[in-house]
C-alpha positions in Angstrom: 9.1 8.3 17.2 10.3 5.3 15.2 11.3 2.3 17.1 13.0 -1.0 16.5 12.9 -4.0 18.9 11.3 -7.4 19.3 7.7 -7.3 18.4 4.7 -9.4 19.5 3.3 -12.1 17.2 0.8 -11.1 14.5 -2.8 -12.2 15.2 -5.0 -13.5 12.5 -7.4 -11.1 10.8 -10.8 -10.8 12.7 -14.2 -10.4 11.1 -14.5 -6.8 12.3 -11.2 -5.8 10.7 -10.7 -3.0 8.2 -7.7 -4.3 6.2 -5.3 -2.1 4.3 -2.5 -3.6 2.2 0.5 -2.1 0.4 1.4 -3.8 -2.9 5.1 -3.8 -3.8 7.3 -5.4 -1.2 4.2 -6.4 0.8 1.8 -8.4 -1.3 4.3 -9.0 -4.1 8.1 -9.4 -3.9 10.1 -6.5 -5.3 11.5 -6.8 -8.8 14.3 -5.0 -10.6 11.7 -3.0 -12.5 8.1 -2.3 -11.5 6.6 -4.0 -14.5 8.4 -7.2 -13.8 6.6 -7.8 -10.5 5.0 -11.3 -10.2 1.8 -12.0 -8.2 1.5 -15.3 -6.5 -1.3 -17.2 -8.2 -3.1 -18.1 -4.9 -3.1 -14.5 -3.8 -5.9 -13.2 -5.9 -8.3 -15.9 -4.6 -7.3 -15.1 -1.0 -7.9 -11.4 -1.5 -11.3 -12.1 -3.0 -12.2 -14.3 0.0 -11.0 -11.7 2.5 -12.9 -9.0 0.7 -16.1 -11.1 0.9 -15.6 -12.2 4.6 -14.8 -8.6 5.6 -17.9 -7.3 3.8 -15.8 -5.2 1.5 -13.6 -3.6 4.2 -10.3 -4.3 2.3 -8.3 -1.7 0.3 -5.0 -1.7 -1.5 -2.9 1.4 -0.5 0.0 1.8 -2.8 2.4 4.1 -4.6 1.3 2.6 -7.9 -1.6 4.0 -10.0 -4.8 2.2 -9.4 -4.9 1.0 -13.0 -1.7 -0.9 -12.5 -3.0 -2.5 -9.3 -6.1 -3.6 -11.2 -3.8 -5.1 -13.9 -1.8 -7.2 -11.4 -4.8 -8.3 -9.3 -7.3 -8.9 -12.2 -10.1 -9.7 -12.2 -10.4 -8.0 -8.8 -11.4 -4.4 -8.7 -10.8 -3.6 -5.0 -11.2 -0.3 -3.1 -7.8 1.3 -3.5 -5.6 4.4 -2.9 -3.1 4.9 -5.7 0.0 7.1 -5.8 0.1 7.3 -2.0 -3.5 8.6 -1.9 -3.5 11.0 -4.9 -5.9 8.6 -6.5 -8.8 7.1 -4.4 -11.5 4.5 -5.4 -13.9 3.7 -2.6 -16.1 1.4 -4.6 -17.2 0.8 -8.2 -15.1 2.0 -11.1 -14.9 5.8 -10.3 -11.4 7.0 -9.4 -11.1 10.4 -7.6 -7.8 12.1 -8.6 -6.1 15.1 -6.9 -4.3 17.5 -9.3 -0.6 17.9 -9.6 0.0 21.5 -10.6 3.3 22.3 -12.3 4.4 18.7 -12.9 4.8 18.8 -16.7 7.5 21.6 -16.7 9.8 19.4 -14.6 9.7 16.4 -17.0 12.4 17.6 -19.5 15.0 18.0 -16.7 14.1 14.6 -15.3 14.4 13.0 -18.7 17.8 14.6 -19.2 18.9 13.2 -15.8 17.9 9.7 -16.9 19.6 10.1 -20.3 22.9 11.1 -18.6 22.7 8.0 -16.3 21.3 4.9 -18.1 21.0 3.0 -14.8 18.2 5.3 -13.8 14.5 4.8 -14.8 11.8 7.4 -15.1 8.3 6.3 -14.3 5.4 8.5 -15.3 2.2 8.3 -13.3 -1.1 10.1 -13.6 -0.2 12.8 -11.1 3.3 12.0 -10.1 6.7 10.9 -11.5 9.3 8.6 -10.0 13.0 8.2 -10.5 14.2 4.6 -9.8 17.8 3.9 -9.0 17.5 0.2 -8.0 19.8 -0.8 -10.8 22.3 2.0 -9.9 22.3 2.3 -6.1 25.5 4.2 -6.2 23.6 7.2 -7.7 21.3 7.6 -4.7 23.0 10.8 -3.5 23.0 12.3 -7.1 19.3 11.5 -7.6 18.3 13.1 -4.3 20.3 16.2 -5.0 19.0 16.5 -8.6 15.4 16.2 -7.5 15.9 18.8 -4.7 17.4 21.1 -7.3 14.5 20.5 -9.8 11.9 21.2 -7.1 13.6 24.4 -5.9 11.2 26.7 -7.8 8.2 24.3 -8.0 5.0 24.9 -6.1 2.4 22.4 -5.0 4.9 19.5 -5.4 7.3 17.7 -3.1 9.8 14.9 -3.2 9.3 11.7 -1.3 12.0 9.0 -0.7 11.3 5.3 -0.9 13.2 2.1 -1.5 15.6 2.9 -4.3 13.3 5.6 -5.6 12.5 9.2 -5.3 9.0 10.4 -6.2 7.7 13.8 -7.1 4.0 14.1 -6.1 1.4 16.7 -4.9 2.2 18.2 -1.6 0.5 16.7 1.5 -0.5 13.4 -0.2 0.3 10.4 2.0 -1.0 6.9 2.8 -2.1 8.0 6.3 -4.6 10.5 4.9 -5.8 7.8 2.4 -6.4 5.4 5.3 -8.2 8.1 7.3 -10.5 8.8 4.3 -11.4 5.1 4.0 -12.0 4.8 7.8 -14.6 7.6 7.6 -16.7 5.8 5.1 -18.6 2.4 5.0 -17.8 -0.4 5.1 -14.5 0.6 6.9 -16.0 2.9 9.5 -16.3 1.4 13.0 -13.9 -1.5 12.3 -10.5 -2.2 13.8 -7.8 -1.1 11.2 -4.9 -3.2 10.2 -2.3 -1.9 7.7 0.6 -3.8 6.2 3.5 -2.2 4.4 7.2 -2.4 3.9 8.6 1.0 2.8 9.4 4.3 4.7 6.5 5.7 2.6 4.2 3.5 4.7 5.1 5.2 8.0 2.4 7.8 7.6 -0.1 4.9 7.4 1.4 3.3 10.5 1.1 6.5 12.4 -2.6 6.8 11.6 -3.2 3.2 12.5 -1.5 3.7 15.9 -3.7 6.7 16.6 -6.8 4.6 15.8 -5.7 1.8 18.1 -5.1 -0.6 15.2 -2.3 -2.9 14.1 0.5 -1.7 11.9 2.4 -4.6 10.2 5.9 -4.0 9.0 7.0 -6.3 6.2 10.8 -6.6 6.9 13.0 -5.1 9.6 13.9 -1.5 10.3 13.0 1.4 12.6 9.2 1.8 12.4 6.0 3.0 14.0 4.4 -0.4 13.1 3.4 -2.5 16.1 4.2 -6.0 14.7 6.4 -7.3 11.9 6.8 -10.3 9.5 10.0 -11.3 7.8 9.0 -10.6 4.2 6.2 -10.7 1.6 6.1 -14.5 1.6 5.4 -14.5 5.4 2.7 -11.7 4.9 1.0 -13.8 2.2 1.0 -16.9 4.4 -0.7 -14.8 7.1 -3.3 -13.7 4.6 -3.9 -17.2 3.4 -4.3 -18.5 7.0 -6.6 -15.6 8.0 -8.8 -16.1 4.9 -9.2 -19.9 5.7 -10.0 -19.1 9.3 -12.6 -16.5 8.4 -14.1 -18.7 5.8 -14.4 -21.6 8.4 -15.9 -19.3 10.9 -18.5 -18.1 8.4 -19.4 -21.6 7.6 -19.6 -22.6 11.3 -22.0 -19.7 12.2 -25.1 -21.0 10.3 -24.5 -24.4 11.9 -24.5 -22.8 15.4 -27.7 -21.0 14.6 -29.3 -24.2 13.3 -28.3 -26.1 16.5 -29.6 -23.3 18.7 -32.9 -23.3 16.9 -33.2 -27.1 17.2 -32.5 -27.1 20.9 -35.0 -24.4 21.6 
């Protein structure tokens, strides 16, 4: 059950953490259109440092395609789940992609919907399509009804609501399953999972994290299954910066301890 009440403070990231991070509204502030998102200059260096100190146990889990995540976070090429887990890259450059049967026949009706209502925006993805209404919030009900009608005779596809967006994607794809897949492979396996996200689409991830005894971090305030919260993306980034510096300091301190111990013996 979702819950909403005062939450405990968020501890810094520990060396044995498996870290999962949403992108829009979490690492980066939301923008009127997805392509207008800006990435804080310091963030890329912090993510690189966290990736190194966590021995590779850091993945981006987003509704965006992985190719877009790579663009915003270049030159990084991190483990990632794109389109809520329909795309998965555990390491290297290879992206595993789940099929989206029957998606193309729906496109003409969606394009017609957007033409009738210029405030809407259609976003094509590799195995999904999203209808954004951030610039026309009064059309929320119309969009939801239209997508439900378009999906009435579709098979293998489902609609998913997010912040000012409805997405059509393969059935059964969610961020919780993506996190589970990562947690069953190295270097994530055996670590304590932490997942930060802001949208209702992140709740499946929070549910899995709770089952695994980890920490779910809600970015913002609403009913949630997350266990802690921060006020917004700026606060989340501050936590990442502080954690990276602490982990880097601990890594530098460990050899000194080993050297001192050897000298004393």
